[in-house]
C-alpha positions in Angstrom: 0.0 0.0 0.0 1.4 3.4 -1.0 2.0 6.2 1.4 -0.7 9.0 1.2 0.3 12.1 -0.8 1.6 14.9 1.4 0.8 18.5 1.0 2.4 21.7 2.3 0.0 23.8 4.3 -0.1 26.7 6.7 -2.4 26.9 9.6 -3.1 30.4 10.8 -4.3 30.5 14.5 -5.6 33.5 16.4 -6.1 33.2 20.1 -8.6 35.7 21.7 -8.6 33.9 25.0 -5.9 31.7 26.7 -8.4 29.3 28.1 -7.6 26.6 25.4 -3.8 27.0 25.4 -3.1 23.6 27.0 -5.5 21.8 24.6 -3.9 23.7 21.6 -0.4 22.7 22.6 -1.5 19.1 23.1 -3.0 18.9 19.6 0.1 20.5 18.1 2.4 18.0 20.0 0.3 15.1 18.7 1.0 16.2 15.1 4.7 17.1 15.8 6.0 14.6 13.2 4.3 16.7 10.5 5.0 20.2 11.7 7.9 21.8 9.8 7.8 25.1 11.9 5.8 27.1 14.3 5.9 30.8 15.0 3.9 32.5 17.8 3.6 36.3 18.1 1.9 37.8 21.2 0.1 41.0 20.2 -0.2 42.5 23.7 -1.8 45.7 22.6 -4.8 43.8 21.4 -4.7 41.0 24.0 -4.4 38.3 21.4 -1.8 35.8 20.2 -1.1 34.9 16.5 0.4 31.5 15.7 1.4 30.1 12.3 2.1 26.4 11.9 3.7 25.1 8.7 3.0 21.5 7.9 4.0 18.8 5.4 1.4 16.1 6.0 -1.4 14.0 4.2 -4.5 16.1 3.6 -6.6 14.3 6.1 -4.0 14.9 8.9 -4.0 18.7 8.1 -7.8 18.9 7.9 -8.3 16.9 11.1 -5.8 19.1 13.1 -7.3 22.4 11.7 -10.8 21.2 12.6 -9.9 20.2 16.1 -8.1 23.4 16.8 -11.1 25.5 15.3 -13.4 23.9 17.8 -11.5 25.1 20.8 -13.1 28.0 22.6 -11.3 31.4 22.0 -9.5 30.2 18.9 -10.1 31.0 15.2 -8.2 29.1 12.6 -7.8 29.2 8.7 -5.7 26.8 6.6 -4.1 27.5 3.2 -2.5 25.0 0.9 0.3 25.2 -1.5 -0.8 24.8 -5.1 1.8 22.3 -5.9 4.8 20.6 -4.0 
């Protein structure tokens, strides 16, 4: 059986509340094998945090992670995919 095709994606995450930070970090740790890089920016003036997560993973892994993150309270997420890899 062949390995699923991997895609390059960027998950943008905005935290408007810190109540779900532990769950977010847990989800990201579970997908650590697929994460290429992660950058977090605290925007103190607005009281939010902005996180970007670059991934190289099968589409279902990216979609599942993005969906789980988006369901957490106080968190918004959007995923973009590279056109070709």
